[in-house]
Each structure stands twice: as structure tokens, then as C-alpha cells.
C-alpha positions as CSV (number, residue, x, y, z in Angstrom):
1,M,-12.9,16.3,68.0
2,S,-12.7,19.6,69.9
3,S,-13.8,22.8,68.2
4,P,-11.1,25.1,66.7
5,P,-9.7,27.7,69.0
6,R,-11.4,31.1,68.7
7,A,-9.5,34.0,67.2
8,P,-7.8,36.2,69.8
9,G,-9.0,39.8,69.9
10,S,-5.5,41.1,69.7
11,V,-5.1,39.7,66.2
12,V,-8.3,41.4,65.0
13,L,-7.2,44.6,66.6
14,C,-3.8,44.5,64.8
15,F,-5.4,43.9,61.4
16,M,-7.9,46.8,62.0
17,L,-5.0,49.1,63.0
18,S,-3.2,48.0,59.8
19,A,-6.2,49.0,57.7
20,L,-6.5,52.3,59.6
21,G,-2.8,53.0,58.8
22,A,-3.4,52.3,55.1
23,A,-6.4,54.6,55.1
24,G,-4.3,57.3,56.8
25,F,-1.7,56.9,54.0
26,A,-4.3,57.5,51.4
27,A,-5.8,60.5,53.2
28,S,-2.3,62.0,53.8
29,Y,-1.5,61.6,50.1
30,V,-4.8,63.3,49.0
31,L,-4.3,66.1,51.5
32,G,-0.7,66.6,50.5
33,L,0.8,66.1,53.9
34,S,4.5,65.6,54.7
35,N,6.6,62.6,53.7
36,E,6.9,61.9,57.4
37,A,3.1,61.5,57.7
38,L,3.0,59.2,54.6
39,G,5.9,57.1,56.0
40,A,4.4,56.8,59.4
41,C,1.0,55.7,58.1
42,I,2.2,53.1,55.6
43,G,4.9,51.9,58.0
44,G,2.3,51.4,60.7
45,A,0.1,49.6,58.3
46,F,2.7,47.0,57.5
47,A,3.9,46.8,61.1
48,F,0.5,46.0,62.5
49,L,-0.1,43.5,59.7
50,A,3.1,41.7,60.5
51,L,2.3,41.8,64.2
52,G,-1.2,40.4,63.6
53,L,0.1,37.6,61.5
54,A,2.8,36.8,64.2
55,R,0.2,36.8,66.9
56,W,-2.1,34.6,64.8
57,S,0.7,32.1,64.2
58,S,1.3,31.8,67.9
59,V,-2.1,30.4,68.6
60,I,-1.9,27.7,65.9
61,S,-1.9,24.4,67.7
62,A,-2.8,20.8,67.0
63,A,-6.5,20.0,67.4
64,E,-5.7,16.9,69.4
65,P,-3.3,16.3,72.3
66,Q,0.1,14.9,71.2
67,Y,1.7,11.9,72.7
68,V,5.2,10.3,72.5
69,E,5.5,6.5,72.4
70,E,8.2,4.1,71.8
71,R,8.3,2.5,68.4
72,S,10.5,-0.2,66.8
73,V,12.9,0.6,64.1
74,G,11.6,-0.2,60.6
75,P,8.8,0.8,58.2
76,T,5.8,2.4,59.7
77,P,2.7,0.2,59.5
78,Q,0.3,1.5,56.9
79,P,-2.6,2.1,59.3
80,E,-0.3,4.2,61.6
81,Y,1.0,6.1,58.5
82,D,-2.5,6.9,57.3
83,A,-3.5,8.1,60.8
84,F,-0.5,10.3,60.9
85,R,-1.2,11.9,57.5
86,Q,-4.8,12.6,58.6
87,A,-3.7,14.2,61.8
88,L,-1.0,16.3,60.0
89,T,-3.3,17.6,57.3
90,E,-6.2,18.6,59.7
91,Q,-6.6,22.4,59.8
92,P,-5.6,23.7,63.2
93,V,-5.8,27.3,62.2
94,P,-8.8,29.2,63.6
95,R,-11.4,29.7,60.9
96,S,-13.3,32.5,62.5
97,W,-14.9,34.7,59.8
98,V,-14.0,37.7,62.0
99,L,-10.3,36.9,61.8
100,W,-10.3,36.2,58.1
101,G,-12.5,39.2,57.4
102,S,-10.2,41.5,59.3
103,L,-7.1,40.1,57.5
104,G,-8.8,40.6,54.2
105,T,-9.7,44.2,55.2
106,A,-6.1,45.0,56.1
107,V,-4.7,43.5,52.9
108,A,-7.3,45.2,50.7
109,A,-6.7,48.6,52.5
110,I,-2.9,48.4,51.9
111,G,-3.4,47.4,48.3
112,G,-5.8,50.3,47.8
113,A,-3.5,52.7,49.4
114,A,-0.6,51.6,47.2
115,L,-2.7,52.7,44.2
116,F,-3.0,56.3,45.3
117,P,0.5,57.4,44.2
118,L,-0.2,56.0,40.8
119,R,-2.9,58.7,40.3
120,S,-0.1,61.2,40.0
121,L,0.9,59.7,36.7
122,L,-2.5,60.3,35.1
123,P,-2.7,63.5,33.1
124,A,-6.4,63.6,33.8
125,M,-5.7,64.2,37.5
126,G,-3.7,67.4,36.6
127,T,-0.5,66.0,38.0
128,D,1.2,64.8,34.8
129,P,4.9,64.6,35.6
130,D,5.8,66.3,32.3
131,A,3.5,69.1,33.0
132,V,4.7,69.6,36.6
133,L,8.4,69.7,35.4
134,S,7.6,72.1,32.6
135,R,5.8,74.8,34.7
136,T,6.7,77.1,37.5
137,P,4.4,79.5,39.4
138,W,5.5,82.4,37.2
139,K,2.6,83.9,35.3
140,A,1.7,87.0,33.3
141,G,1.3,90.1,35.5
142,L,3.2,88.7,38.5
143,R,5.6,91.2,39.9
144,L,9.3,90.5,40.4
145,V,10.5,91.4,43.9
146,T,13.7,91.2,46.0
147,E,14.2,88.6,48.8
148,A,12.8,91.3,51.1
149,G,9.7,91.5,49.0
150,L,10.4,94.9,47.5
151,P,9.2,95.5,43.9
152,I,11.9,96.1,41.2
153,R,12.3,98.7,38.5
154,A,14.7,98.2,35.6
155,T,16.5,101.4,36.8
156,D,17.3,99.8,40.1
157,L,20.1,97.9,38.3
158,D,23.1,99.7,37.0
159,L,24.6,98.7,33.7
160,G,26.3,95.4,34.4
161,G,24.3,95.0,37.6
162,V,22.9,91.7,38.8
163,L,19.9,91.0,41.1
164,T,18.1,87.9,42.3
165,A,14.3,88.2,42.0
166,F,11.3,86.1,43.1
167,P,7.6,86.1,42.4
168,E,5.6,88.5,44.6
169,G,3.6,86.8,47.3
170,L,5.4,83.4,47.2
171,E,7.8,82.0,49.7
172,P,11.2,81.7,47.9
173,R,12.2,78.6,49.9
174,E,9.1,76.8,48.9
175,H,9.4,77.7,45.2
176,V,13.1,77.4,44.4
177,D,12.3,76.8,40.7
178,T,11.1,80.4,40.4
179,T,14.5,81.9,41.5
180,T,15.4,84.4,38.7
181,L,18.6,86.3,37.9
182,L,18.2,89.8,36.5
183,I,21.1,91.3,34.6
184,R,21.2,94.7,32.9
185,L,23.1,95.0,29.6
186,D,23.6,97.5,26.9
187,P,20.6,96.7,24.6
188,S,22.9,97.0,21.6
189,V,24.9,93.9,22.6
190,L,21.9,91.6,23.0
191,D,21.4,88.9,20.4
192,L,18.5,86.9,21.8
193,P,16.8,84.0,20.0
194,D,13.9,84.8,17.6
195,G,10.7,85.8,19.4
196,R,12.5,87.0,22.6
197,R,13.7,90.4,21.6
198,D,10.8,92.1,23.3
199,W,11.4,90.0,26.5
200,V,13.8,92.7,27.7
201,V,13.1,96.0,29.6
202,D,15.7,98.7,29.3
203,G,18.4,96.1,28.8
204,V,17.3,94.0,31.7
205,V,17.1,90.3,30.9
206,A,15.9,87.6,33.3
207,Y,17.1,84.0,33.4
208,S,16.5,81.0,35.7
209,K,19.2,80.9,38.4
210,L,19.2,77.1,38.4
211,C,22.0,75.5,36.2
212,T,20.7,73.1,33.6
213,H,23.4,70.6,34.5
214,A,22.8,69.8,38.2
215,G,20.6,72.6,39.5
216,C,23.3,74.6,41.3
217,P,22.7,78.4,41.6
218,V,24.3,80.3,38.8
219,G,25.3,83.5,40.5
220,L,28.8,84.5,39.3
221,Y,28.7,87.1,36.6
222,A,31.6,88.5,34.6
223,D,30.4,91.7,33.1
224,T,33.3,92.2,30.7
225,A,32.7,88.9,29.0
226,R,28.9,89.0,29.7
227,Q,29.0,85.5,31.0
228,L,27.4,83.6,33.9
229,L,29.5,81.0,35.7
230,C,28.1,78.0,37.7
231,P,30.5,77.5,40.7
232,C,29.7,73.8,41.0
233,H,30.9,72.3,37.7
234,H,32.1,75.5,35.9
235,S,29.4,75.7,33.2
236,I,29.5,79.1,31.5
237,F,26.6,80.8,29.8
238,D,26.6,83.7,27.4
239,V,24.0,86.2,28.7
240,A,23.8,88.3,25.5
241,T,22.8,85.3,23.3
242,G,20.1,83.8,25.5
243,A,22.3,82.3,28.2
244,T,23.5,79.6,25.8
245,P,26.2,77.3,27.3
246,V,29.7,78.0,25.9
247,A,31.7,75.8,28.3
248,G,31.2,73.1,30.9
249,P,28.8,70.2,31.2
250,A,25.5,72.2,31.1
251,P,23.6,70.8,28.1
252,H,21.0,73.5,27.6
253,P,20.6,77.3,27.9
254,L,19.2,78.8,31.1
255,P,15.5,79.3,30.5
256,Q,14.5,83.0,30.0
257,L,11.7,84.8,31.7
258,P,9.7,87.3,29.6
259,L,9.7,90.7,31.2
260,G,7.3,93.7,31.1
261,T,6.3,96.5,33.3
262,D,3.0,97.3,35.2
263,S,1.3,100.7,35.4
264,S,3.7,101.7,38.2
265,G,6.8,100.9,36.2
266,Y,7.7,97.8,38.2
267,L,9.0,94.7,36.5
268,V,6.5,91.9,35.9
269,A,6.6,88.5,34.3
270,R,4.7,88.2,31.0
271,G,4.5,84.4,31.4
272,D,6.5,81.5,32.5
273,F,10.1,80.6,31.6
274,S,10.9,79.6,28.0
275,G,11.6,76.0,29.1
276,P,11.9,73.6,32.0
277,V,14.2,74.9,34.7
278,G,16.9,73.1,36.5
279,P,18.9,69.9,35.5
280,G,18.4,68.6,32.0
281,W,15.6,65.9,31.8
282,G,13.9,63.9,29.1
283,N,11.8,66.5,27.4
284,H,14.5,69.1,26.9
């Protein structure tokens, strides 16, 4: 019997490129690269794996030449049937250790790469989903600035005035969850929840601008009623009582940001929001 055909180099190359793509996916995930990079790497890994298997299947052939002969109608004689079974069950697939090793490397690399996203679910890795959703970049001492990057004093707002603020030094488009709405009220009308009465500076209160229903920007303020309106689904929040929802589908108040001032009199955060920002989720 002739020796099995040798593994074509193109098959091994495809499997190695598949493993390289899987390794690239893992590296992209660790480095925090874009979704496009992640998709290209894992897509390439599966594509080269499929191409290698297709190329491998094309070289599978019978180990012996095949012949066609006339035969009479009727049961196949037992000797011929036994010979047919033996020929059919002989392994024509190349058994090169290089080929099988490269296939094993590709499959193991893809399997290993698939485990990397699971590390985000481990609190020990510092990427616990609950913790990520509960925090924003706001922290004690961080100045509030306008979209142009200018620091803000409480006196910059007239009574009934509204201003959108952001953390100093951070790009607003990259940290949408930090978008904050400043509103100046008469301090005598404020009836904030317990523990938040000193979160106000000269009547200026700060709330997350993201609606707790679907995350739309809450930017319409009615000074007479002291209410914020979400234009998407018409949720209404009472500013004087801690931005509690009084109408519409929003299930929770807008989280409040504790305010203070620095040595120059500019508004600063005294910590993070009072709760998770944006649409309602499991831990509200």
C-alpha cells in the first residue's frame, strides 16, 4: 500500500494564521482596542480555520486506485463485501503530526481567546459589571467646567438658570455618563432627601442629565414648576425634591452630584453621583 499523502503547506499556513488571529483578539482585548480590531482578529481566526479545513478536505483521496467493473444483479459475494468494507474504512486522511499539531494549535488558540472576555465578569479583575455601572469618573475635588472647558462659579447662574457641566480634563464625548445639569433655585424651596442638604452651593443643585428611563438627555426646565422634562418619553422630575419622577415612565430619580467649592470659589464635585446614572438596571 502506498504511503499517505503529505500535508500541504497551505493547510498548515491557514491553521497558523488562525492561531495568530486568535492571539490578536486576546491582545486587542487586553489592550482595550476598538471593536473593529476585535472583530477583525476573531473573524480572521475563524475564516482561516475554515479555509484550512476546506483545503485539507480537498486532498483527501483513496489510498488505492479505484476501478469500475461490471457486476451481476444480486447479493454481493461475501469476500467482495469484506474487501469493500476494508477499503472503505481505511484512513485516507493525511496523518502528518505537523498538520494535526497546527490544527490543535488553532483550535486551542481560539478556545483560549474566547475565555478572555469572561475575565471582565470577575470582580477580582476590577471590571465587575455592577461596579462599572455604579461609578462614573466624578470624584472629590474635580472641577465642573462648561463644554468650552471654563470653570464655573455658582454666581454664573441666575436664579432659575440652567447650565450643562462636565468634569475638568475629560472629553465629554468619551464620558457621556458624567454629563451634569446645574440648576439654581431659591434655597428656601429645596426639600432634598436626608443627607443631601449640604450638597448645594448657593442654591445650585446638580443632577445627571441622563434620564433614568432610556438615557435621553433631560434638558427642558420649567422654572415656574421647578421641573425637568425628558423630551423623549415625557418623564418629569421635581428638581426641588431631589429630581424625583412625578410623571412619565422614568422609574427612579435623577442621581444627584454633591457640590462644593475650591479655594478659588469654583464649583467642584465632592464625590460621585448618588446612584447609577442612565436607564434603570438591576441594582437600582
